[in-house]
C-alpha positions in Angstrom: 37.6 144.3 27.2 37.5 147.2 29.5 35.9 145.0 32.1 38.8 142.6 31.7 41.3 145.4 32.1 39.4 146.6 35.2 39.5 143.1 36.6 43.1 142.8 35.9 43.8 146.1 37.7 41.7 145.0 40.6 43.5 141.7 40.8 47.2 142.4 40.3 48.1 139.1 41.9 46.5 137.0 39.1 48.8 135.3 36.6 48.8 137.1 33.2 48.6 133.9 31.4 45.0 133.4 32.6 43.7 135.8 29.8 45.1 133.5 27.1 44.3 130.1 28.6 40.7 130.0 27.3 39.7 129.1 30.8 41.3 125.7 30.6 44.2 126.3 33.0 44.1 128.7 36.0 47.0 131.0 36.3 48.1 129.8 39.8 47.6 126.2 38.7 50.0 126.9 35.8 52.6 128.5 38.0 52.4 125.7 40.6 53.2 123.0 38.1 56.1 124.7 36.2 59.3 122.7 36.6 59.1 121.4 40.2 59.5 124.4 42.5 58.7 127.8 41.0 57.7 131.3 41.9 54.2 130.3 42.9 55.4 127.6 45.2 58.0 130.1 46.8 55.2 132.7 47.2 53.0 130.2 49.1 56.0 129.1 51.2 56.8 132.7 52.1 53.2 133.5 52.9 53.2 130.5 55.2 55.8 132.4 57.2 54.0 135.7 57.2 50.3 135.0 57.5 50.4 133.4 60.9 52.1 136.6 62.3 49.1 138.8 61.7 47.9 140.0 65.0 44.3 140.6 63.7 43.4 138.0 61.0 40.5 138.9 58.9 37.2 137.7 60.2 34.8 135.8 57.9 32.7 138.9 57.4 35.6 141.1 56.1 36.4 141.7 52.5 39.7 140.0 52.8 38.0 136.8 53.8 36.3 136.6 50.4 38.6 134.4 48.6 38.2 133.3 44.9 35.8 130.5 44.3 38.7 128.2 43.8 39.6 128.4 47.5 36.7 126.1 48.3 38.1 123.5 46.0 41.7 122.9 47.1 41.9 119.6 45.3 41.6 121.1 41.9 45.1 122.5 42.0 46.6 119.2 42.9 44.6 117.4 40.2 45.8 119.8 37.6 49.4 119.5 38.8 49.1 115.7 38.6 48.1 115.6 34.9 50.2 116.8 32.0 49.2 120.2 30.6 49.5 121.6 27.0 52.0 124.3 26.4 51.0 127.9 27.2 50.0 130.2 24.3 52.2 133.1 23.7 51.1 136.5 24.9 49.7 138.8 22.2 50.7 142.4 22.1 47.2 143.6 22.7 46.5 141.5 25.6 44.5 143.2 28.3 46.7 141.8 31.0 49.8 143.4 29.6 50.9 146.4 31.6 52.5 149.5 30.1 55.8 148.6 31.7 55.7 145.2 30.0 54.8 146.8 26.6 58.2 148.5 26.7 59.8 145.1 27.2 57.7 143.3 24.7 60.4 141.4 22.9 61.8 140.1 26.2 58.3 139.0 27.4 57.5 137.2 24.2 60.8 135.2 24.3 60.1 134.3 27.9 56.6 133.1 27.2 57.7 131.1 24.2 60.4 129.4 26.4 57.7 128.6 28.9 55.5 127.1 26.3 58.2 124.6 25.4 58.7 123.4 29.0 56.8 120.4 30.2 54.6 120.7 33.3 56.0 119.7 36.7 55.1 116.3 38.0 52.4 116.1 40.7 53.2 116.6 44.3 52.4 112.9 44.8 54.9 111.9 42.1 57.3 109.5 43.7 60.1 110.8 41.5 59.6 114.3 43.1 61.7 115.0 46.3 59.2 115.2 49.1 59.0 118.4 51.1 59.8 116.3 54.2 63.1 115.3 52.7 64.0 118.9 52.2 63.3 119.6 55.9 65.2 116.4 56.9 68.3 117.8 55.1 67.6 121.1 56.8 67.5 119.5 60.2 70.7 117.5 59.6 72.5 120.6 58.4 72.0 122.5 61.6 75.2 122.2 63.8 73.3 122.2 67.1 75.7 123.0 69.9 75.8 121.0 73.1 75.1 122.2 76.5 78.8 121.8 77.5 79.6 124.4 74.8 77.3 126.8 76.6 75.4 127.6 73.3 71.6 127.0 73.1 69.1 127.0 70.3 66.3 129.6 69.9 64.6 129.9 73.2 61.3 130.9 74.6 61.4 134.2 72.7 60.0 132.3 69.7 56.3 131.9 70.6 53.9 130.0 68.5 51.2 132.1 66.9 47.8 131.3 65.5 47.9 130.9 61.7 48.1 128.6 58.7 51.1 126.4 58.8 54.3 126.6 60.8 57.4 128.6 59.8 60.3 130.8 61.0 62.5 133.4 59.3 65.9 134.9 59.9 67.0 138.5 59.7 68.7 138.2 56.3 65.7 136.5 54.6 63.4 139.1 56.2 65.4 141.9 54.8 65.4 140.2 51.4 61.6 139.8 51.4 61.1 143.4 52.4 63.3 144.7 49.6 61.5 142.4 47.1 58.1 143.6 48.2 59.1 147.3 48.0 60.4 147.0 44.4 57.5 145.0 43.1 54.2 146.4 42.0 51.0 145.1 40.5 52.1 145.5 36.9 55.4 143.7 37.5 53.6 140.8 39.1 51.3 140.5 36.0 54.3 140.5 33.6 56.5 138.2 35.7 57.4 135.1 33.7 57.1 131.6 35.1 59.9 130.6 37.4 62.7 128.4 35.9 62.6 124.8 36.8 64.4 123.2 39.7 67.2 122.1 37.5 67.8 125.5 36.1 71.3 126.5 37.2 70.4 130.2 37.2 67.8 129.7 39.8 68.8 129.6 43.5 68.0 126.3 44.9 65.5 125.8 47.7 68.2 124.2 49.8 70.4 127.3 49.4 67.5 129.5 50.6 67.3 127.5 53.8 71.1 127.5 54.1 70.9 131.3 54.2 68.1 131.0 56.7 70.2 128.7 58.9 73.3 130.9 58.8 71.4 134.1 59.5 70.0 132.8 62.9 72.0 134.2 65.8 71.7 131.6 68.4 71.7 133.2 71.8 74.3 132.3 74.4 73.8 130.6 77.7 75.1 133.7 79.5 72.0 135.6 78.2 69.9 133.0 80.1 68.2 131.9 76.8 67.4 128.2 76.3 66.4 126.1 73.4 62.8 125.8 72.3 61.2 124.5 75.4 58.0 124.7 77.4 57.9 128.4 76.6 56.8 127.5 73.1 53.1 127.3 73.7 50.7 126.0 71.1 48.1 128.4 69.8 44.7 127.6 68.3 44.6 127.5 64.5 45.5 125.6 61.4 48.8 124.1 62.5 51.6 125.5 64.5 53.8 128.4 63.5 56.3 130.9 64.8 57.8 134.1 63.6 60.2 136.8 64.7 59.2 140.2 65.7 60.8 141.9 62.7 58.9 139.6 60.3 55.7 140.3 62.1 56.1 144.0 61.7 56.8 143.6 58.0 53.6 141.5 57.5 51.7 144.2 59.3 52.9 146.8 56.9 52.1 144.5 54.0 48.6 143.9 55.3 47.9 147.6 55.4 48.9 148.0 51.7 47.0 145.0 50.5 43.3 145.1 49.6 40.4 142.7 49.0 41.2 142.4 45.3 44.6 141.0 46.0 43.1 138.4 48.3 40.5 137.5 45.7 43.2 136.7 43.1 45.3 134.6 45.6 45.3 130.9 44.7 43.6 128.6 47.1 45.7 127.3 50.0 45.8 123.5 50.3 43.3 122.2 52.7 44.3 121.3 56.2 42.9 117.9 55.7 44.5 117.2 52.3 46.4 114.0 52.8 48.4 114.4 49.6 50.1 117.6 50.8 52.6 117.3 53.7 51.6 119.7 56.4 54.2 122.3 57.2 53.3 122.3 60.8 53.7 118.6 61.0 57.1 118.7 59.3 58.4 121.4 61.7 57.0 119.5 64.7 58.9 116.5 63.6 62.0 118.6 63.1 61.6 120.2 66.5 61.0 116.9 68.3 64.0 115.2 66.6 66.4 117.5 68.3 67.6 116.3 71.8 66.9 119.7 73.4 68.7 119.8 76.8 66.9 121.6 79.5 68.7 124.2 81.6 67.5 122.6 84.9 68.0 119.0 83.7 71.2 117.2 83.3 70.4 115.0 80.3 73.3 113.5 78.4 73.5 112.0 74.9 73.4 109.1 74.4 71.1 108.5 77.3 71.5 105.8 79.9 68.7 103.9 78.3 70.8 103.5 75.2 73.8 102.1 76.9 74.7 98.5 76.2 73.7 96.0 78.8 76.6 95.3 81.2 78.2 91.8 80.7 79.6 90.1 83.8 83.3 89.3 83.2 84.5 85.7 83.4 86.8 84.3 86.2 89.8 84.5 83.9 89.0 88.1 83.0 88.8 89.0 86.6 92.2 87.5 87.2 93.6 89.4 84.2 92.5 92.7 85.6 93.5 91.7 89.2 90.0 91.9 90.5 90.6 89.2 93.1 87.7 90.1 95.3 85.2 89.7 92.4 86.9 86.5 91.3 86.7 85.1 94.8 83.1 85.9 95.1 82.4 84.2 91.8 84.2 81.0 92.9 82.3 81.1 96.2 79.0 81.3 94.3 80.0 78.4 92.2 81.1 76.5 95.2 77.7 77.1 97.0 75.9 76.0 93.9 77.9 72.8 93.5 77.9 71.6 97.1 74.9 73.3 98.7 72.3 73.7 96.0 72.7 70.4 94.0 72.2 66.9 95.1 75.4 65.6 93.7 78.3 67.8 92.5 79.6 67.3 89.0 83.1 65.9 89.1 84.4 67.9 86.2 82.9 71.1 87.6 84.5 70.4 91.0 87.9 69.8 89.4 87.5 73.0 87.4 86.6 74.9 90.5 89.6 73.5 92.4 91.9 74.5 89.6 90.5 78.0 89.5 90.8 78.3 93.3 94.4 77.3 93.2 95.1 79.8 90.4 93.4 82.6 92.3 95.4 81.7 95.5 98.7 81.9 93.6 97.8 85.3 92.2 96.8 86.6 95.6 100.1 85.5 97.2 102.0 87.1 94.4 100.3 90.4 95.1 101.0 90.2 98.8 104.7 89.5 98.2 104.8 92.9 96.4 103.2 94.8 99.3 106.4 96.5 100.3 107.3 97.4 96.7 104.1 98.8 95.4 104.4 101.1 92.4 102.9 104.6 92.5 100.2 103.4 89.9 96.7 103.1 91.2 96.4 99.6 89.7 99.0 98.2 92.0 97.3 99.6 95.1 93.9 98.5 93.9 95.2 95.0 93.4 96.4 94.8 97.0 93.1 96.1 98.3 91.2 93.5 96.2 93.6 90.7 97.4 92.9 91.7 101.1 89.1 91.6 100.5 89.5 88.2 98.8 91.3 86.9 101.9 88.5 88.1 104.2 85.8 86.5 101.9 87.7 83.2 102.1 87.8 83.4 105.8 84.0 84.0 105.9 83.5 81.0 103.7 85.6 78.8 106.0 83.4 79.8 108.9 80.3 79.0 106.9 81.6 75.5 106.2 82.3 74.9 109.9 78.6 75.4 110.5 77.6 72.7 108.0 77.7 69.0 108.6 78.6 67.9 105.1 82.1 67.1 103.9 83.8 70.2 102.6 85.8 70.2 99.3 89.5 69.6 99.4 90.5 73.2 99.6 88.3 73.8 102.7 89.2 75.2 105.1 91.5 77.5 103.0 92.9 79.4 106.0 94.0 82.3 103.9 94.3 84.6 106.9 96.9 82.3 108.4 98.6 81.9 105.0 98.6 85.7 104.7 100.5 86.1 107.9 103.1 83.5 106.8 103.6 85.2 103.4 104.2 88.6 105.0 106.5 87.1 107.6 108.5 85.4 104.9 108.5 88.7 103.0 110.0 90.6 106.0 112.6 88.0 106.6 113.7 88.2 103.0 114.0 91.9 103.0 116.1 91.9 106.2 118.3 89.2 104.8 118.8 91.2 101.6 118.3 94.9 102.4 118.0 97.0 99.3 119.4 100.1 101.0 123.1 100.8 100.7 125.3 99.5 103.5 127.2 102.8 103.9 130.8 103.1 104.9 132.0 99.5 105.4 135.7 100.4 105.3 135.8 101.3 109.0 133.1 98.9 110.1 133.0 95.3 111.0 130.6 92.9 109.2 128.2 92.9 112.1 128.1 96.7 112.2 127.5 96.9 108.5 124.7 94.3 108.6 122.9 96.0 111.5 123.1 99.4 109.8 121.7 98.0 106.5 118.8 96.4 108.4 118.3 99.6 110.3 117.8 101.6 107.1 115.5 98.9 105.6 113.4 98.8 108.8 112.9 102.6 108.7 112.0 102.7 105.0 109.6 99.7 105.2 107.7 100.9 108.3 107.4 104.3 106.7 106.0 102.7 103.6 103.5 100.6 105.6 102.2 103.6 107.3 101.8 105.7 104.2 100.7 103.1 101.5 100.0 99.6 102.8 97.8 100.8 105.7 95.2 102.2 103.3 94.8 98.8 101.6 93.7 97.0 104.8 90.6 97.4 107.0 91.3 98.9 110.4 90.5 95.7 112.3 93.4 93.9 110.7 95.8 96.4 112.4 98.4 95.9 109.6 100.9 98.5 111.0 101.3 96.7 114.3 101.5 93.4 112.5 104.4 94.6 110.4 106.1 96.2 113.4 105.9 92.9 115.3 107.4 91.0 112.3 110.4 93.3 112.0 110.8 93.3 115.8 110.9 89.5 116.0 113.2 89.3 113.0 115.7 91.7 114.6 115.4 89.9 117.9 116.2 86.5 116.4 119.3 87.9 114.6 120.6 89.6 117.6 120.3 86.4 119.7 122.6 84.7 117.2 125.4 87.3 117.3 125.3 88.5 120.9 127.6 85.8 122.2 130.2 86.2 119.6 130.8 90.0 119.4 134.1 91.6 120.2 134.6 94.6 122.4 134.0 97.1 119.5 130.9 95.3 118.2 129.6 95.0 121.7 129.5 98.8 122.2 127.9 99.3 118.8 125.3 96.6 119.3 124.3 97.8 122.7 124.2 101.4 121.5 121.9 100.4 118.6 119.6 98.4 120.8 119.3 101.1 123.5 119.5 104.2 121.4 119.0 103.8 117.6 116.2 101.4 117.6 114.0 103.3 120.1 114.6 106.5 118.1 113.2 104.9 115.0 110.0 103.8 116.7 109.6 107.2 118.4 109.0 109.1 115.1 105.7 110.9 115.2 104.3 109.2 112.1 105.1 105.8 113.5 104.0 106.3 117.1 100.5 107.3 116.0 100.1 103.9 114.2 102.3 101.5 116.2 102.1 100.5 119.8 105.9 100.5 120.6 105.4 99.6 124.3 103.8 96.3 123.3 106.9 95.3 121.3 109.1 94.9 124.4 112.9 94.7 124.5 114.9 93.4 121.6 117.1 91.4 124.0 116.0 89.6 127.2 117.7 90.5 130.5 119.7 87.3 130.6 121.4 88.4 127.4 121.4 92.1 128.1 123.1 92.2 131.5 126.3 90.3 130.4 126.4 92.6 127.4 126.1 95.7 129.6 128.8 94.5 132.0 131.1 93.9 129.1 130.3 97.2 127.6 131.0 99.1 130.9 134.2 97.3 131.4 135.3 98.2 127.9 134.3 101.8 128.4 136.3 102.0 131.7 139.4 100.6 130.0 139.0 103.0 127.1 138.7 105.9 129.4 141.9 105.1 131.3 143.7 104.6 128.1 142.6 108.0 126.8 143.4 110.1 129.9 146.7 108.3 130.4 147.7 109.4 126.9 146.8 113.0 127.8 149.1 112.9 130.9 151.9 111.2 129.0 151.7 114.0 126.4 152.1 116.6 129.1 155.1 114.8 130.6 156.7 114.6 127.2 156.4 118.4 126.8 157.9 118.9 130.3 160.8 116.7 129.5 161.4 118.5 126.3 161.7 121.8 128.2 158.6 123.4 126.5 156.7 126.0 128.3 152.9 125.7 128.3 151.1 127.8 125.8 149.5 131.1 126.8 145.9 131.9 126.5 145.0 135.6 127.2 148.3 136.0 129.0 147.7 132.9 131.2 149.5 129.6 131.0 147.2 126.8 130.0 147.4 123.0 130.0 145.3 120.7 127.9 145.4 118.0 130.6 142.2 119.1 132.4 140.3 120.0 129.3 141.0 116.7 127.5 140.4 114.5 130.5 137.2 116.2 131.4 136.0 115.9 127.8 136.7 112.1 127.7 135.0 111.5 131.1 131.9 113.5 130.2 131.4 111.9 126.8 131.9 108.3 127.8 130.0 108.4 131.1 127.1 110.4 129.6 126.8 108.0 126.7 126.9 105.0 129.0 124.1 106.5 131.1 121.9 106.6 128.0 122.7 103.1 126.9 122.5 101.2 130.2 119.8 103.5 131.6 121.3 103.3 135.0 123.4 106.2 136.3 125.0 104.2 139.1 126.3 101.6 136.6 127.7 104.3 134.3 129.5 105.9 137.2 131.6 102.8 137.6 133.5 103.8 134.5 135.4 106.4 136.6 136.3 104.1 139.4 140.0 104.3 138.4 140.0 108.1 138.3 141.7 108.3 141.7 144.7 106.4 140.3 145.0 108.9 137.5 144.9 111.8 140.0 147.7 110.3 142.0 149.9 110.0 138.9 149.0 113.5 138.0 150.1 114.7 141.5 153.3 112.8 141.1 154.0 114.6 137.9 153.2 117.9 139.6 155.5 117.3 142.5 158.3 116.2 140.1 158.0 119.5 138.3 158.4 121.3 141.7 161.2 119.2 142.8 163.2 119.7 139.6 162.6 123.4 139.8 163.6 124.0 136.2 163.4 127.4 134.6 160.0 126.5 133.1 158.8 124.8 136.3 156.9 127.9 137.5 155.1 128.1 134.1 154.1 124.4 134.4 153.0 124.9 138.0 150.8 128.0 137.1 149.2 125.9 134.3 148.7 123.1 136.7 146.9 125.4 139.1 144.4 126.1 136.4 143.9 122.3 135.8 143.5 121.7 139.5 140.7 124.3 139.7 138.9 122.8 136.7 139.1 119.3 138.0 137.8 120.3 141.4 134.8 122.1 139.9 134.1 119.2 137.6 134.1 116.7 140.4 131.8 118.8 142.6 129.3 120.0 140.1 128.7 116.9 137.9 127.1 113.7 139.0 129.3 111.4 136.9 131.4 109.9 139.7 131.0 107.5 142.5 131.0 109.0 146.0 134.3 107.4 147.0 135.9 108.6 143.8 135.0 112.2 144.7 136.1 111.7 148.3 139.5 110.4 147.2 140.2 112.8 144.4 139.4 116.1 146.1 142.1 115.8 148.8 144.6 115.0 146.1 143.7 118.1 144.2 143.8 120.2 147.5 147.4 118.9 148.1 148.4 119.8 144.6 147.1 123.3 145.0 148.8 123.8 148.3 152.1 122.5 147.1 151.8 124.9 144.1 151.1 127.9 146.3 154.0 127.0 148.6 156.3 126.6 145.6 155.3 130.0 144.1 155.0 132.0 147.4 158.1 130.8 149.2 160.4 133.1 147.1 158.0 136.0 147.8 158.4 135.6 151.6 162.1 135.4 151.3 162.0 138.9 149.7 159.6 140.3 152.3 161.4 138.8 155.3 163.6 141.8 156.1 160.5 144.0 156.1 158.6 141.5 158.4 161.4 142.0 161.0 160.5 145.6 161.5 157.0 144.9 162.6 156.4 145.2 166.3 159.5 147.2 167.0 160.1 150.7 168.2 161.2 151.7 164.7 157.9 150.4 163.5 156.1 152.9 165.7 158.4 155.8 165.1 159.6 155.5 161.5 156.6 153.7 160.0 158.8 151.1 158.1 155.6 149.3 156.8 155.7 151.3 153.5 158.7 149.3 152.4 156.9 146.1 153.0 154.0 147.2 150.9 156.2 148.2 148.0 158.1 144.9 147.9 154.8 143.0 148.2 153.4 144.9 145.2 156.4 144.0 143.1 156.1 140.3 144.0 152.5 140.2 143.2 153.3 141.2 139.6 155.6 138.2 139.3 152.9 135.8 140.5 150.6 136.5 137.5 150.3 133.8 134.7 147.7 131.4 135.9 144.0 131.7 135.3 142.1 134.5 136.9 140.4 132.3 139.5 143.6 130.5 140.3 145.5 133.8 140.6 142.9 135.1 143.0 143.3 132.1 145.2 147.1 132.4 145.0 147.2 136.1 146.1 144.6 135.4 148.7 146.9 132.8 150.2 149.7 135.4 150.1 147.5 138.0 151.8 146.7 135.6 154.6 150.4 134.6 155.0 151.5 138.2 155.1 148.8 139.0 157.8 149.8 135.9 159.8 153.4 137.0 159.7 152.4 140.5 160.7 150.4 139.3 163.8 153.2 136.8 164.7 155.7 139.7 164.7 153.4 141.9 166.7 152.6 139.3 169.3 156.3 138.5 169.7 156.3 141.4 172.2 159.4 143.3 171.3 157.7 146.6 171.9 156.2 147.5 175.4 153.2 149.9 175.4 153.5 151.4 178.9 150.8 154.0 178.8 147.6 154.8 177.0 149.4 157.2 174.7 151.7 154.5 173.3 148.7 152.1 173.1 146.8 154.8 171.2 149.7 155.2 168.8 150.0 151.4 168.3 146.2 151.3 167.6 146.5 153.9 164.9 149.5 152.2 163.3 148.0 148.7 163.2 144.7 150.0 161.9 146.5 152.0 159.2 148.7 149.0 158.2 145.6 146.8 157.9 143.8 149.3 155.6 146.8 149.8 153.3 147.5 146.1 153.1 143.9 145.3 152.3 143.8 148.0 149.7 146.9 146.6 147.9 145.6 143.0 147.7 142.1 144.2 146.7 143.6 146.0 143.8 145.2 142.8 142.6 142.0 140.9 142.8 141.9 139.4 146.3 138.6 138.8 148.0 140.0 138.2 151.5 138.2 141.0 153.4 138.2 139.1 156.6 141.9 139.5 157.1 141.5 143.2 157.5 138.9 142.5 160.3 141.4 140.5 162.3 144.0 143.3 162.4 141.3 145.8 163.2 140.0 143.8 166.2 143.6 143.4 167.5 144.1 147.2 167.2 140.9 147.8 169.2 142.2 145.6 172.1 145.4 147.7 172.2 143.4 151.0 172.5 140.9 150.0 175.2 141.7 150.7 178.8 138.5 149.4 180.6 138.8 145.8 181.7 135.3 144.7 180.8 135.6 146.4 177.5 138.9 144.6 176.8 137.2 141.3 177.8 134.3 141.9 175.3 136.6 142.7 172.4 138.8 139.6 172.9 135.6 137.5 173.2 134.5 139.0 169.9 137.8 138.1 168.3 137.8 134.6 169.7 134.2 133.9 168.6 135.0 134.8 165.0 138.2 132.8 165.0 137.9 129.9 167.4 141.5 128.9 166.9 142.5 131.9 169.2 144.3 130.1 172.0 145.2 131.1 175.6 148.8 131.7 174.4 147.5 134.2 171.8 145.4 136.0 174.5 148.4 136.2 176.9 150.7 137.5 174.3 148.1 140.2 173.3 147.6 141.3 176.9 151.3 141.3 177.4 151.6 144.2 175.0 149.5 146.4 177.5 152.2 146.9 180.1 149.9 149.1 182.3 147.6 146.1 183.1 148.3 144.3 186.4 148.8 140.6 186.5 145.5 140.2 188.4 143.7 142.0 185.7 145.3 140.0 183.0 144.4 136.8 184.7 140.8 137.8 185.3 140.4 138.9 181.6 142.0 135.7 180.3 139.9 133.4 182.6 136.7 135.2 181.8 137.3 135.2 178.0 138.2 131.5 177.9 135.1 130.5 179.9 132.9 132.5 177.6 134.6 131.1 174.4 134.3 127.5 175.8 130.5 128.0 176.4 129.9 129.6 173.1 132.0 127.2 171.0 130.2 125.7 168.0 131.0 123.1 165.4 130.4 125.6 162.6 133.0 125.7 160.0 135.3 128.8 160.5 138.4 130.1 158.9 141.7 129.1 160.5 144.1 132.0 161.2 145.7 131.9 164.7 146.5 128.3 164.5 149.1 129.2 161.9 150.5 132.0 164.1 153.2 130.6 166.3 153.7 132.3 169.7 156.9 131.8 171.6 156.3 131.9 175.4 153.3 133.5 177.1 
């Protein structure tokens, strides 16, 4: 008895029931057959996880390798499990296998043993009614929500290495902790007294599936960012009884457990099923099938599920299906293949097959032409563009088939040659004609337009929109060799050209101008857009109208423009006459009288002639529009002279305003190349006469005021009393009254007055009323003339005059009066005559007459020498006239 107790102590892993079984039933065999899956089975399953993780498995010579004799007979356990067993006897209180701890719980143990006695034994592992271990793992495998590569999660990676051991297994953190806790709390005595595990159907017992559910939920699959991948090539097989894997934490736990265990515990361990036992499903095989069943996706591979091998075999659509999806190119190729088979590969074509092929060919052709007719109204959908592309490819395939038939000697079918390319051009030409006949764009403001103008503008908008669409959309549907952009441009060009030919002979004056302007300006501007010029050869299009139609149209246009110009400028002049007749003064602008005649007339001339130059592209033709401008200037001059003649209170205001107009007209005629040469030549003298008459009209009253002061010049009082100051004062007052015209016109006016005052001064001086008998008097006359010249120039310069040369004349005359040497006198007079060639012999004689101390011989010599020198040095250079306006009485 003591030996049995010792044996029980040495083998705490043995089942306590073994002491009561009379040797008929082994303890482990009993526990393995109790109600399906019990504690013994769970113990073996857990050890299948742990045993392979031992780093140093016991060698055959160690104590741990000495298993119980039953280990050499693995089939005994299965045999005992396969046959029904009698109920277990109840445990006696004095049993040697009962531990002190169990003695304290005697009543509980007895009730447990009695309950176990009444339970039937579990069916054999090979019982077909028993759920196979494989089925459990199948459910386990299906329950794992493996995450795809696109979700970036991956399954346990190369960190799980296969180790050498018996069976194959894996554990999670939560199960590992549970096992560790269970092992710490259990001891040898508790194991001896542990009652059999409830059956599988016992609701109080956690199911095997639940255990694996906890296992599955505890696994922390590592993310792709941690560079871990699913079980792959890193899982290397180890030498041993099957494949197995374990986590590091489970390995450490097993190591601790191995250190605590001893040989006696190994001796009491039930035999493990043999590796070669066919009745027991191998755990490693099950796990291998589980692992291989998952479509692991490699990190470096781009595998997809389902794979390409599993795809359904592609089925070629029928001809009708191709038409339905608008795959015209594929439909055409299918018909061509059928055609080649019927006519080229068979001895005699089947009549019904030929008729069917002809019908299909006609149906395809109709669909292709329908697609082409929608080329300029493609929707933004990809299907619409794709249909046009396919239709164009179909046309090219048909052209190639036509060429192949031409190379064969046999009779082609009725639809050959199909000539789809020619038909393509005809369809697009008809499309363009239809769009130009019925433009979709709004016609704009038709209230102030003729029907011809409205139609041309509508076609203009349609042309711009369609060509832009061709460049942006249609071009991409055609191969480059078809040059579709230039094709459309030629079609629109020819369409416009045909329409213009019909209307060019029946247009009125207004439509003629509009039509010519559109042909020469608007149409070229459309084609010159950058996005069009890069795709369309505009030079190859030519002119919309031939020269035989264009020249008469241009002549009619120029004649109309000339008539319109004269109407416009005559209205301007009539408006000015009306204001004059009504007694209205011209308006003031910055203190100056202004007339709208010059501004309006110049504006009309500039706009009409400049526009005509752009339209007819010939400046000389455009200049003909102003050929009647001379007549206008004459009428304007008549109106100007009539204002002077009537001399009304507001006449001066009108004349000052006209001076500004004359200045503007003159500058415009000279500076702009808008007039024929004869027009300039005829108009400029008219303007000069108008200016001179205006100056005369305005300056005549001034000279009447200054006349009493002119009479003092050249007299003895002039030398003695210096009466010239009064002349200056009166002149200054009159200059104030002359203001009112534009600044430039006023400068010309006071310049004219300055010259006339200087002329009157010289004329009075040369009159000879004063005799300079000696050098003293001559010196006095020199100083007076020079002083008068300076003061007179200063006065007019302050008022804005630029006539500096008048001061020079008076100064040179004063120098002649001062000189006493004959050669010096000659040189000074020559200098004066060279600067002003209109200095005549009479003027020289009158000047020498003032020097009373010169003899007649000296005067004659000086005069003869000066005249000879001036005659030799005379040039045709343009010079100012002064002395020609100074009349000298006598000599």
